C-alpha positions in Angstrom: -36.7 38.0 -24.6 -36.9 40.6 -21.8 -34.1 40.8 -19.3 -34.9 39.5 -15.8 -35.8 42.0 -13.2 -33.7 42.3 -10.1 -35.4 42.7 -6.7 -34.6 42.3 -3.1 -35.7 39.0 -1.8 -39.0 38.8 0.0 -37.7 35.8 1.9 -37.5 36.3 5.7 -34.4 38.1 6.8 -32.1 36.8 9.6 -33.5 37.7 13.0 -32.5 41.0 14.5 -33.5 41.2 18.2 -32.6 43.6 20.9 -29.7 42.3 23.0 -30.0 41.8 26.7 -27.4 44.6 27.3 -28.3 48.2 28.1 -27.0 49.4 24.7 -30.4 50.0 23.0 -28.6 51.0 19.7 -26.9 47.6 19.2 -28.7 44.8 17.3 -28.0 41.1 17.6 -27.4 39.0 14.5 -27.0 35.3 13.9 -24.2 34.1 11.6 -25.8 32.3 8.6 -22.8 29.9 8.4 -22.2 28.8 11.9 -25.1 30.1 13.9 -23.0 32.2 16.3 -24.9 35.2 17.7 -23.1 38.5 17.9 -24.0 42.2 18.6 -23.4 45.1 16.4 -23.1 45.4 12.6 -22.1 42.2 10.8 -18.4 42.1 9.9 -19.3 40.5 6.6 -22.2 39.0 4.6 -22.8 36.3 2.1 -24.5 36.6 -1.2 -27.2 34.2 -2.3 -28.6 34.6 -5.8 -31.5 32.7 -7.3 -34.1 33.1 -10.0 -37.9 32.6 -10.0 -39.2 32.8 -13.5 -37.9 36.1 -15.0 -37.2 37.6 -11.6 -33.7 37.4 -10.0 -33.6 37.5 -6.2 -30.7 38.0 -3.9 -30.1 38.0 -0.2 -27.1 39.1 1.9 -27.1 37.1 5.1 -24.9 38.2 8.0 -21.6 36.4 8.8 -19.6 36.5 12.0 -16.0 37.7 11.7 -14.5 34.2 11.6 -16.8 32.9 8.9 -16.5 36.2 6.9 -12.7 35.7 6.9 -13.0 32.0 5.8 -15.5 32.8 3.0 -13.4 35.7 1.7 -10.2 33.6 1.8 -11.8 30.7 0.0 -13.2 33.0 -2.7 -9.8 34.6 -3.2 -8.2 31.1 -3.5 -10.8 30.1 -6.1 -10.3 33.3 -8.0 -6.5 32.9 -8.1 -6.8 29.2 -9.3 -9.1 30.4 -12.1 -6.4 32.9 -13.2 -3.8 30.1 -13.5 -5.9 28.2 -16.0 -5.7 30.9 -18.6 
């Protein structure tokens, strides 16, 4: 059986629109978890992975600073609980 191929998702990416400010270099993002809009590079991102047939797809949606911190903290808590089971 052939191993599944990995590719970037063709699903729509989160909206990136020019902000109303005069800083033309900044992009505005929407947090995938809470919907908060923020300018500049995302402080964090999620990781969504799914398969379609033999193809593996992934997406890294942007997260605001608060949600990025909460997701990272939760992941570390889950990781540390897994270590205690062994």
